[in-house]
TORMAR-287211 format. One record per residue (C-alpha): z, y, x; residue number from 0. Coordinates in nm, 4 decimals. Each point is the difference from the previous one (the first is absolute). Layout:
<pts>
<pt up="Z" north="Y" east="X" num="NUM"/>
...
</pts>
This chain:
<pts>
<pt up="1.1794" north="-0.2594" east="-2.8357" num="0"/>
<pt up="0.0963" north="-0.0082" east="0.3612" num="1"/>
<pt up="0.1034" north="0.2890" east="0.2071" num="2"/>
<pt up="-0.0944" north="0.0198" east="0.3779" num="3"/>
<pt up="0.2039" north="0.0225" east="0.3009" num="4"/>
<pt up="-0.1592" north="0.0989" east="0.3070" num="5"/>
<pt up="0.1073" north="-0.0235" east="0.3501" num="6"/>
<pt up="-0.2219" north="0.1667" east="0.2795" num="7"/>
<pt up="0.0155" north="-0.0083" east="0.3656" num="8"/>
<pt up="0.2393" north="-0.3294" east="0.1014" num="9"/>
<pt up="-0.0688" north="0.0165" east="0.3624" num="10"/>
<pt up="0.0610" north="-0.2524" east="0.2819" num="11"/>
<pt up="-0.1289" north="-0.1362" east="0.3294" num="12"/>
<pt up="-0.1727" north="-0.3232" east="-0.0702" num="13"/>
<pt up="-0.1686" north="-0.2379" east="0.2407" num="14"/>
<pt up="-0.2797" north="-0.1313" east="-0.2693" num="15"/>
<pt up="-0.3707" north="-0.0230" east="0.0684" num="16"/>
<pt up="-0.2361" north="-0.2678" east="0.1749" num="17"/>
<pt up="-0.0128" north="0.2174" east="0.3423" num="18"/>
<pt up="0.2033" north="-0.1173" east="0.2780" num="19"/>
<pt up="0.1217" north="0.3611" east="0.0667" num="20"/>
<pt up="0.0773" north="0.0489" east="-0.3701" num="21"/>
<pt up="0.2542" north="-0.2745" east="0.0158" num="22"/>
<pt up="0.1326" north="0.0690" east="0.3671" num="23"/>
<pt up="0.0576" north="0.3788" east="-0.0479" num="24"/>
<pt up="0.0325" north="0.0464" east="-0.3591" num="25"/>
<pt up="-0.0985" north="0.3224" east="-0.2204" num="26"/>
<pt up="0.1361" north="0.2167" east="-0.2781" num="27"/>
<pt up="-0.0872" north="-0.1170" east="-0.3568" num="28"/>
<pt up="0.0667" north="0.1836" east="-0.3164" num="29"/>
<pt up="0.0146" north="-0.1557" east="-0.3389" num="30"/>
<pt up="-0.0064" north="0.1493" east="-0.3373" num="31"/>
<pt up="0.1090" north="-0.1869" east="-0.3157" num="32"/>
<pt up="-0.0500" north="0.0600" east="-0.3708" num="33"/>
<pt up="0.2421" north="-0.1871" east="-0.2125" num="34"/>
<pt up="-0.0873" north="-0.0320" east="-0.3949" num="35"/>
<pt up="0.3811" north="-0.0268" east="-0.1745" num="36"/>
<pt up="0.1272" north="0.1048" east="-0.2994" num="37"/>
<pt up="0.2694" north="0.2614" east="0.0560" num="38"/>
<pt up="0.0988" north="0.0597" east="-0.3798" num="39"/>
<pt up="0.3102" north="-0.1889" east="0.0102" num="40"/>
<pt up="0.1199" north="0.1521" east="0.3276" num="41"/>
<pt up="-0.0872" north="0.3484" east="-0.1401" num="42"/>
<pt up="0.2560" north="-0.0448" east="-0.2893" num="43"/>
<pt up="0.2840" north="-0.1812" east="0.2086" num="44"/>
<pt up="-0.0449" north="0.1998" east="0.3262" num="45"/>
<pt up="0.0806" north="-0.3134" east="0.1601" num="46"/>
<pt up="-0.1521" north="-0.1433" east="0.3316" num="47"/>
<pt up="0.0118" north="-0.3447" east="-0.1115" num="48"/>
<pt up="-0.2344" north="0.0669" east="-0.2981" num="49"/>
<pt up="-0.2932" north="0.1026" east="0.2392" num="50"/>
<pt up="-0.1601" north="-0.0967" east="0.3274" num="51"/>
<pt up="0.2069" north="0.1331" east="0.3131" num="52"/>
<pt up="-0.2754" north="0.1579" east="0.1890" num="53"/>
<pt up="0.2071" north="-0.0197" east="0.3100" num="54"/>
<pt up="0.0204" north="-0.3517" east="0.0006" num="55"/>
<pt up="-0.3726" north="-0.0320" east="-0.0474" num="56"/>
<pt up="-0.0636" north="0.2122" east="0.2926" num="57"/>
<pt up="0.2322" north="-0.1921" east="0.2252" num="58"/>
<pt up="-0.1939" north="-0.3333" east="-0.0960" num="59"/>
<pt up="-0.3378" north="0.1714" east="0.0809" num="60"/>
<pt up="0.1348" north="0.1120" east="0.3026" num="61"/>
<pt up="0.0926" north="-0.3059" east="0.1346" num="62"/>
<pt up="-0.3286" north="-0.1683" east="-0.0788" num="63"/>
<pt up="-0.1410" north="0.2762" east="0.1976" num="64"/>
<pt up="0.2008" north="-0.0727" east="0.2964" num="65"/>
<pt up="0.0533" north="-0.3807" east="-0.0331" num="66"/>
<pt up="-0.2457" north="-0.2948" east="0.0616" num="67"/>
<pt up="-0.3131" north="0.1281" east="0.1276" num="68"/>
<pt up="-0.3289" north="-0.0891" east="-0.1906" num="69"/>
<pt up="-0.3662" north="0.0314" east="0.0654" num="70"/>
<pt up="-0.1405" north="0.1921" east="-0.3181" num="71"/>
<pt up="0.1175" north="0.2969" east="-0.1684" num="72"/>
<pt up="-0.0627" north="-0.1913" east="-0.3277" num="73"/>
<pt up="0.2460" north="-0.2631" east="0.0914" num="74"/>
<pt up="0.2425" north="0.2751" east="0.0461" num="75"/>
<pt up="-0.0910" north="0.1624" east="-0.3246" num="76"/>
<pt up="0.0532" north="-0.3273" east="-0.1959" num="77"/>
<pt up="0.3337" north="-0.0631" east="0.1468" num="78"/>
<pt up="0.1229" north="0.3528" east="-0.0517" num="79"/>
<pt up="-0.1135" north="-0.0655" east="-0.3966" num="80"/>
<pt up="0.1785" north="-0.3099" east="-0.0062" num="81"/>
<pt up="0.3074" north="0.1706" east="0.1220" num="82"/>
<pt up="-0.0157" north="0.2904" east="-0.2660" num="83"/>
<pt up="-0.0774" north="-0.2651" east="-0.2578" num="84"/>
<pt up="0.3158" north="-0.1816" east="0.0478" num="85"/>
<pt up="0.2154" north="0.2938" east="-0.1290" num="86"/>
<pt up="0.0882" north="-0.0485" east="-0.3558" num="87"/>
<pt up="-0.1965" north="0.2327" east="-0.2315" num="88"/>
<pt up="-0.3206" north="0.0648" east="0.2178" num="89"/>
<pt up="-0.2989" north="-0.1208" east="-0.1872" num="90"/>
<pt up="-0.2574" north="0.1257" east="0.2251" num="91"/>
<pt up="-0.0445" north="0.1497" east="0.3626" num="92"/>
<pt up="-0.2751" north="0.2083" east="0.1840" num="93"/>
<pt up="0.0403" north="-0.0357" east="0.3849" num="94"/>
<pt up="-0.1915" north="0.2310" east="0.2327" num="95"/>
<pt up="0.0470" north="-0.0816" east="0.3956" num="96"/>
<pt up="-0.1116" north="0.2748" east="0.2287" num="97"/>
<pt up="-0.0701" north="-0.0575" east="0.3800" num="98"/>
<pt up="0.0547" north="0.3090" east="0.1912" num="99"/>
<pt up="-0.3263" north="0.1102" east="0.1947" num="100"/>
<pt up="-0.0087" north="0.2900" east="-0.2237" num="101"/>
<pt up="0.3508" north="0.0735" east="0.0695" num="102"/>
<pt up="-0.0791" north="0.0071" east="0.3646" num="103"/>
<pt up="-0.2652" north="0.2886" east="-0.0432" num="104"/>
<pt up="0.2089" north="0.2061" east="-0.2147" num="105"/>
<pt up="0.2601" north="-0.0375" east="0.2888" num="106"/>
<pt up="-0.2115" north="0.1582" east="0.2325" num="107"/>
<pt up="0.0601" north="0.3988" east="0.0998" num="108"/>
<pt up="-0.2828" north="0.2092" east="-0.2095" num="109"/>
<pt up="-0.1097" north="-0.2526" east="-0.2264" num="110"/>
<pt up="0.1259" north="-0.0111" east="-0.3576" num="111"/>
<pt up="-0.1405" north="-0.2561" east="-0.2453" num="112"/>
<pt up="-0.0647" north="0.1066" east="-0.3355" num="113"/>
<pt up="-0.1790" north="-0.2739" east="-0.1818" num="114"/>
<pt up="-0.0285" north="-0.3924" east="0.0403" num="115"/>
<pt up="-0.2731" north="-0.2096" east="-0.1930" num="116"/>
<pt up="0.1129" north="-0.3635" east="-0.1335" num="117"/>
<pt up="-0.0680" north="-0.2815" east="0.2441" num="118"/>
<pt up="-0.3180" north="-0.1954" east="0.0154" num="119"/>
<pt up="-0.0720" north="-0.3452" east="0.1211" num="120"/>
<pt up="-0.3438" north="0.0236" east="0.1792" num="121"/>
<pt up="-0.1965" north="-0.2818" east="0.1787" num="122"/>
<pt up="-0.0831" north="0.0517" east="0.3876" num="123"/>
<pt up="-0.3308" north="0.1756" east="0.0587" num="124"/>
<pt up="-0.1565" north="-0.1039" east="0.3449" num="125"/>
<pt up="0.1537" north="-0.1553" east="0.2852" num="126"/>
<pt up="0.1690" north="-0.3439" east="0.0479" num="127"/>
<pt up="0.1269" north="-0.2077" east="-0.3232" num="128"/>
<pt up="0.3099" north="0.1241" east="-0.0940" num="129"/>
<pt up="0.2445" north="0.0407" east="-0.2871" num="130"/>
<pt up="-0.0277" north="0.2750" east="-0.2496" num="131"/>
<pt up="0.1368" north="0.3677" east="0.0279" num="132"/>
<pt up="0.2010" north="0.2171" east="-0.1606" num="133"/>
<pt up="-0.1257" north="0.3560" east="-0.0438" num="134"/>
<pt up="0.1412" north="0.3542" east="-0.1425" num="135"/>
<pt up="-0.0963" north="0.3602" east="0.0393" num="136"/>
<pt up="0.2224" north="0.2848" east="0.0361" num="137"/>
<pt up="-0.0227" north="0.3520" east="-0.0584" num="138"/>
<pt up="0.1854" north="0.2445" east="0.2486" num="139"/>
<pt up="0.0636" north="0.3369" east="0.1333" num="140"/>
<pt up="0.0141" north="0.0717" east="0.3829" num="141"/>
<pt up="0.0398" north="0.2768" east="0.2596" num="142"/>
<pt up="-0.1592" north="-0.2384" east="0.2400" num="143"/>
<pt up="-0.3306" north="0.0659" east="0.1878" num="144"/>
<pt up="-0.2617" north="-0.2862" east="-0.0564" num="145"/>
<pt up="0.0950" north="-0.1391" east="0.3335" num="146"/>
<pt up="0.3698" north="0.0134" east="-0.0448" num="147"/>
<pt up="-0.0486" north="-0.1703" east="-0.3356" num="148"/>
<pt up="-0.1973" north="-0.2650" east="0.1576" num="149"/>
<pt up="0.2662" north="-0.0673" east="0.2550" num="150"/>
<pt up="0.2733" north="-0.0197" east="-0.2560" num="151"/>
<pt up="-0.1913" north="-0.2586" east="-0.2147" num="152"/>
<pt up="-0.0773" north="-0.2105" east="0.3480" num="153"/>
<pt up="0.3665" north="0.0230" east="0.0763" num="154"/>
<pt up="0.1154" north="-0.1579" east="-0.3629" num="155"/>
<pt up="-0.2740" north="-0.2769" east="0.0688" num="156"/>
<pt up="0.1689" north="-0.0630" east="0.3412" num="157"/>
<pt up="0.3542" north="-0.0043" east="-0.1869" num="158"/>
<pt up="-0.1580" north="-0.2869" east="-0.1762" num="159"/>
<pt up="-0.1187" north="-0.2024" east="0.2843" num="160"/>
<pt up="-0.3468" north="0.1121" east="-0.0356" num="161"/>
<pt up="-0.2301" north="-0.1417" east="0.2599" num="162"/>
<pt up="-0.3968" north="0.0656" east="0.0400" num="163"/>
<pt up="-0.1300" north="-0.3255" east="0.1300" num="164"/>
<pt up="-0.3130" north="-0.0723" east="-0.2372" num="165"/>
<pt up="-0.1969" north="0.2078" east="-0.1739" num="166"/>
<pt up="0.0863" north="-0.0360" east="-0.3670" num="167"/>
<pt up="0.2243" north="-0.2640" east="0.0995" num="168"/>
<pt up="0.3482" north="-0.0756" east="-0.1485" num="169"/>
<pt up="0.2485" north="0.2899" east="0.0050" num="170"/>
<pt up="0.3355" north="0.0715" east="-0.1118" num="171"/>
<pt up="-0.0404" north="0.3803" east="-0.1258" num="172"/>
<pt up="-0.3308" north="0.2043" east="0.0108" num="173"/>
<pt up="0.0529" north="0.3883" east="-0.0662" num="174"/>
<pt up="-0.3109" north="0.1631" east="-0.0504" num="175"/>
<pt up="-0.0360" north="0.3674" east="-0.0335" num="176"/>
<pt up="-0.2567" north="0.0038" east="-0.3018" num="177"/>
<pt up="-0.0350" north="0.3960" east="-0.0525" num="178"/>
<pt up="0.1479" north="0.3447" east="0.0858" num="179"/>
<pt up="-0.0704" north="0.2199" east="-0.2905" num="180"/>
<pt up="-0.3539" north="0.0616" east="0.0301" num="181"/>
<pt up="-0.0117" north="0.0025" east="0.3841" num="182"/>
<pt up="-0.2954" north="-0.1593" east="0.1880" num="183"/>
<pt up="0.1284" north="-0.1382" east="0.3428" num="184"/>
<pt up="-0.2223" north="-0.2077" east="0.2153" num="185"/>
<pt up="0.1624" north="-0.0755" east="0.3636" num="186"/>
<pt up="0.0073" north="-0.2963" east="0.2290" num="187"/>
<pt up="0.3655" north="-0.0901" east="-0.1635" num="188"/>
<pt up="-0.0621" north="0.1206" east="-0.3328" num="189"/>
<pt up="-0.2324" north="0.0441" east="-0.2780" num="190"/>
<pt up="0.1011" north="0.1622" east="-0.3350" num="191"/>
<pt up="-0.0636" north="-0.1122" east="-0.2932" num="192"/>
<pt up="0.0186" north="-0.3501" east="0.1218" num="193"/>
<pt up="-0.3628" north="-0.0893" east="0.0348" num="194"/>
<pt up="-0.0015" north="-0.3558" east="-0.2184" num="195"/>
<pt up="0.2503" north="0.1387" east="-0.2419" num="196"/>
<pt up="-0.2385" north="0.0363" east="-0.2562" num="197"/>
<pt up="-0.1552" north="-0.3435" east="-0.0081" num="198"/>
<pt up="0.3604" north="-0.1879" east="-0.0010" num="199"/>
<pt up="0.1344" north="-0.1386" east="-0.3002" num="200"/>
<pt up="0.3405" north="-0.0437" east="0.1655" num="201"/>
<pt up="0.0186" north="0.3974" east="0.0974" num="202"/>
<pt up="-0.1622" north="0.1409" east="-0.3637" num="203"/>
<pt up="0.2151" north="-0.2111" east="-0.2351" num="204"/>
<pt up="0.3139" north="0.1263" east="0.1298" num="205"/>
<pt up="-0.1141" north="0.3333" east="0.0627" num="206"/>
<pt up="-0.0854" north="0.0687" east="-0.3610" num="207"/>
<pt up="0.3000" north="-0.1661" east="-0.0856" num="208"/>
<pt up="0.1913" north="0.2823" east="0.1496" num="209"/>
<pt up="-0.2545" north="0.2874" east="-0.0264" num="210"/>
<pt up="-0.2397" north="-0.0300" east="-0.3242" num="211"/>
<pt up="-0.1805" north="0.3067" east="0.1466" num="212"/>
<pt up="-0.0339" north="-0.1026" east="0.3376" num="213"/>
<pt up="-0.2962" north="0.1302" east="0.1803" num="214"/>
<pt up="-0.1481" north="-0.1306" east="0.3635" num="215"/>
<pt up="-0.1563" north="0.2862" east="0.1629" num="216"/>
<pt up="-0.3836" north="-0.0551" east="0.0323" num="217"/>
<pt up="0.0250" north="-0.2916" east="-0.2240" num="218"/>
<pt up="0.1046" north="0.1102" east="-0.3471" num="219"/>
<pt up="0.2772" north="-0.1054" east="-0.2443" num="220"/>
<pt up="0.1832" north="-0.3052" east="0.0824" num="221"/>
<pt up="-0.0350" north="-0.1494" east="-0.3873" num="222"/>
<pt up="-0.3918" north="0.0280" east="0.0337" num="223"/>
<pt up="0.0066" north="-0.1678" east="0.3526" num="224"/>
<pt up="0.1983" north="-0.2662" east="-0.1511" num="225"/>
<pt up="-0.2461" north="-0.1115" east="-0.2623" num="226"/>
<pt up="-0.2449" north="-0.0770" east="0.2702" num="227"/>
<pt up="0.2502" north="-0.2032" east="0.1908" num="228"/>
<pt up="0.0507" north="-0.4120" east="-0.0345" num="229"/>
<pt up="0.3625" north="-0.0280" east="-0.0908" num="230"/>
<pt up="0.0214" north="-0.4169" east="-0.0175" num="231"/>
<pt up="0.2365" north="0.0212" east="0.2847" num="232"/>
<pt up="0.2476" north="0.2838" east="-0.1168" num="233"/>
<pt up="0.2947" north="-0.1154" east="-0.2305" num="234"/>
<pt up="0.3180" north="0.1405" east="-0.0993" num="235"/>
<pt up="0.2721" north="-0.1499" east="0.2476" num="236"/>
<pt up="0.2697" north="-0.2195" east="-0.1862" num="237"/>
<pt up="0.3016" north="0.1744" east="0.1421" num="238"/>
<pt up="0.1062" north="0.1115" east="-0.3337" num="239"/>
<pt up="0.1411" north="-0.2812" east="-0.2263" num="240"/>
<pt up="0.0640" north="0.0430" east="-0.3966" num="241"/>
<pt up="0.2036" north="-0.3039" east="-0.0662" num="242"/>
<pt up="0.1519" north="-0.0716" east="-0.3005" num="243"/>
<pt up="0.3154" north="-0.2371" east="-0.0868" num="244"/>
<pt up="-0.1292" north="-0.3385" east="0.0571" num="245"/>
<pt up="0.1327" north="-0.2061" east="-0.3124" num="246"/>
<pt up="0.3889" north="0.0522" east="0.0890" num="247"/>
<pt up="-0.0505" north="-0.1563" east="0.3365" num="248"/>
<pt up="0.2571" north="0.2503" east="0.1357" num="249"/>
</pts>
């Protein structure tokens, strides 16, 4: 029976991604790894040579984060997994790669992020032909008024080089305010609850993931709304890999 060593929050500035600004400017990535190992021998001998040196593992992962750029998060995760499995005694590894938009929101004065959903890959809705998106829902607290909150989300988008040239066109980041408690807001700049949230699977799926009791004011419970929505274009994002030892290849 194996034990687990978990190393969380291995951070570094990487230049991974398919967009030109991601390659040129770089951004912070955070990686978590969970190693399946046997610690029985080390527990008896108290000898570092009888277990996995997590400091060396962390250094190897960091080198990949800041090293050769790749287009896909899946590729980075696979390389991290290979590096972890190269350490003797590691039989399996779970790798999670985080990109930092949520961190950017959390860094705003007056915003506290309290929960984050899993990430879901979703087919684009409307607009020109484009690649799939990654979607998540966050829950937080804020002392900002609605206009200041909207301005803060737009500043985060600008930090990711968001442009608005084509309606529903490709974008590097899109931060929507879905709801503010049970408030109803209808201005030229902001409508809350989001007017189309109740009919979009890519919103409802991560929303119910982070808050199973969620309610959209004037629309009802999110789980009830979800039952009426086509979910064929929503699937779990493959940014978490569970990889067993590949037959002694390492």
